[in-house]
Each structure stands twice: as C-alpha cells, then as structure tokens.
N, C-alpha and C positions, 0 to 999 in steps of 0.2 A: 094442253096447258102450256103457258109460257113460263119459263124459269129464268130468273135473272140473279146475278151475283156480282160482287165487286164494290167499288165505291158508291156510296149513296149520299154523299155530302149535299147534293142538291135535289134529292128525291128521284134520281134518274132510274132507280130500280123498279119504280112503280109499286112500291110496297108501303104499307103503313109504318109509322115510326116504330111500333112495338116489334116489327119484324126484324129489326136490326139486332143481331145477336153477338156481334164482335166489333171491336174497335182496333184499328191499326194506326200507329203513328210512325212517321218516317221524317227524314230531313226535309223533303220537298212536299209533303202532303200531311194534312191533319183533318180527319173527318171520319164519320161512321163508315164502316165497311162490312158488308155481308159476305163472308167467305163460303157460305153454303148456298147452293141453288135453291131459290124459294119462289113460289108461285106469284105471278103478277096478276092482280085482280083487275079484269077489264070491265066488269059489270055484267049483270044478268043478260043472257042472250047474245053476248058478243064473243066472236071467235076471230082470232088473228089469221090473216093470210100471209103476212110477212112482217118482219121486225127489222129496224135499222137503228144502230147505236152511234151516236156522236160523242163529242167530249162533253160530259155532264148532262146529257139528255138522251132520251129514247123515244122513238116513233113506232107506232103500231098501226098497220093498215088492216082493217077488219074485212071480213067476207062480205059485209054490206057496203063496201066502198067508202067507209068513213075513216078518219084519222084520229088516233089518240096520241097524246104527248105527255111526257112528264120530264121534270128536270129543271134546268135554268129558266127563269122567267122570260128571257129573250126568245126562247123557242116554245115553251109550254104555257106561257102566260102567267100573270100574277095571281097568287092565291091569297085571298083575304083571310081564310080560316085555316087554322092548324089542323083541323080534322081531315082535310083533304090534301094535306101536304104530301107530295110525292105520288099521289094517286093519278093514274092516267085519265086525262080529260080531253074532250073534243075542243078544237079551236073554233070559236063561234063563227068566224068569217068563212070557214071551210065547210060548215054544216050544210048538208044538202047537195054538195057537189059530188059527182060520180068519180071518185078518185081511184086510179088504176096503177099508180106508181109513186115511189117516193125515194128519197135519198138523204142520208145524214152526213154532213161534213164535219169539220172541226167545230165551228161555231155557227154554221148556217145550215139550212135545210131547204128542200124543194119537194113539191108534189106535182103530179101530172094528172089531168082529168081525161075521161074517155073522149072528150071533144077535141083533145089535142092542145089544150092550154096548160101553162105551167105557172106555179106560184113559188116565190122564193122569199125567205125571211131569215132573220138572225143577225149575226155579226157580219157587217158589210166591208170586210177588209179588201182593199184594192179593187173594189167594184165587183166582188163575187156575187152580189145580189142584183147585178145588172143595172146599177145606177150609182151616181156619185154620192148622193146624200139621201137620207141620214146614214150615219156610221153604224147604227143598229136599227133594224126593222123589227119591231115587236109584233107586227101583223103581216101575214102573208100578202105579198103584192104580186099582181100578174106580170109576167115577163113580156116586155115589148120587143118582139122579134122583128128583125128587118124584113120588110116586104120585098119580094122580087120585083124587078123593073116593071113587069107587066101588071103588077098589082099596086104599084105606087099610087097613092092618093085614093085607092079604093077602100071602102069600108064594108066589103062583102064578108062572107063567112071565111073562117080560117082555111087556107089552102094547104095542099099536101106539102108545099115548100116550107111552111112555117109551123105546121101541126106537129106537136111534140109527141113522141111515143116512148121516150126513155130519158132519164136524167141521172147524172152522177155528180155529187158534190165532193170536192177535195178539201185540202187545207184552206186555200184562199182562191179557189177557182171552181167554175161550174161548167159541165159539159151537157148539152141538150142534144138528143138525137131526133131528127125529124122523120116523118113518115116517108119522105122522098129519099132518105138516106144520107142527108148532109148533117153536119154538126153546127150547132149554134153555141158559141163559147163566150165566156167573160171571166174577169178576175185576173189573178197573177199569171205571168208567163215568163218569169225569170229563167226557167229551165225548159221552156218550150212546151209546158204542160197543156197549153191550149191547142197544140197541133200546129202552131205557127212559129216560124223562125224567131228565136228570142232576140236576135240582133235588130229585128225590124219592129218588134212590139214587146215591151216589158210588162204591160198590164193594160186592161181596158174595162171600163165600166159600161161601155156600150156593147150590146150583143153583136158578135162578128160571125159571119158564115165561113165554114171550112168545108171544102168539097173533097171527095175521095180522090187521092192522087192518080188513080188509074181509071176513074170514071165509074167505079162501082158504087155500092150502097152500104153505108154503115147501119148496124141494127141495134147495137148496145154499147155501153161504155162503163168504165170504172175509173174513179179518180183517187189519187193518193196525195202525198205531201207535195212533191214537185214533179209528178209524172201522171200520165193517164194511159189507159189501155182501151182500145176500141176494137170491136169485132165487126166484120163485114158479112154480107149475105153469102159470100163464097166460103165462109168459115175461116178466113185468114185473120190473123191477129196483128194489130198495129199498136206500137207503143210510141211515146213521145220522147224526144231528146231536144237538145238546144236548136237543132235544125228543123224541128217539126215532127211530122209523122214518119215512122219507119216500120216497114213490115218485117216481123221477126219470125212468124210461123205461117207458112203457105202450103196449101195442099195437104193439110193435116186433119 
C-alpha cells in the first residue's frame, strides 16, 4: 500500500476529497493538508514499484511499467470531473510504453522507457525540458539527444551512446544517464549543476553531452536545487560545483 500525507491543494496526495481530514493555514500557504498517512488508491490490480514526489504532484510507476500521476494539470493533465479530482490517472500519450524509470523535479517530470528513450514535460524553466518553447509542456515530449559523429544523419535504432538508462530532474535542470556511461544534460547551470563550468554555460535548452572526467562510466544521478550528484561504475561519487564535476568519495 502507498501512503501519502502533506499538502493536497492540487490533489497531489492521490486521495479523494473526503480523505482530507485537516486544514492548515500559514503565511505562505493556504490549502487542504492531510497530516495523517492515508492510502493512495491506484485502482484494481495496480501495484507501485516506485514513487516520486515533485512540487504539487506525485508520480507512481507500477509493476506493469505504466505511469500514474496526480496533482497540478501541467503534470497530471486536466480533470473535467470533480469525481476524479486528485485521483492517480494514466497519461494517455504514455499508455502502452514500457516505462522503467522516472523522476520528479520542482515543476517538471521525466520518464525512461526500456528501449532507452526519454520523455519530459511540465514547467520548462531555462530549457529544463530540452527545448526553448513552449514554457509549459502539458504532454510528455521525447528528448532529442545529440547523435555521436558516426551516427549523424542516421535514422537507425537508438545507439548505446544516446540510449537513456536513468534520469534525474532538479529545480530547473535535467540529467540523463546513457547506457554508454555519459551524461546528457539541459536546463539551468548557474551553479554548475549540469556538470559543466558555469562560467562557460549558464543554461541550455539543447541537450549537451558530458563525459566522465577520468574516462569511466556514470550509472545513476540525482538532481537538487543548484547541484547534482552522479555515481559511476567504480562506486565513486561525483558532485557538481561552479567548476563542473568533482569527485568527493572514491574507493568507498
């Protein structure tokens, strides 16, 4: 069972309206809040394999490789009826895709398929959704990853160089990890959170490749407000600063 609690101002707890049992008011927030962990109804036969929480939305990846979303319309979609307000629903354009990974940022989200493709949608601040326009993507859009020189102009199947195996969404940036161990990044870089020296790049709406500084392979990433953390195949941990990537844990 999935339990959720906290603010439910946009239905991000995945619970029906009658499940809200308390209200909290403060100087910077006004809205319904559920202070007790309560079950999230996924529907008959659905079981969660992982959950990701963003600002005002929640994503649930099921054991059948489908995605359920609830919360703000920019992520979860518009709800015409009040009867399903706040209830987790599938996003129509992702139905049928074999989804194996997901990430929730501040106002945007991303998913990864078993085939190595990635989709991003939501608030597109500073190009974090891998494009200049529009500023809000209400439908998941496939990421256009840069082709390696040998594949330029080719329309063959996705290669290891650009096949995605992991994704991390931060405040206004996105980190994609490829099967070959490189990073594909986009969005804000004012603190070097893309793994690139901030003096050379402040932000990018185009996906940019970042290679391992020592020729190794990255395997996973996490993204925060103005920083990112990346783990490589040797078990070393890299974090970002204004100069780019910096190894802080080695041989651990």
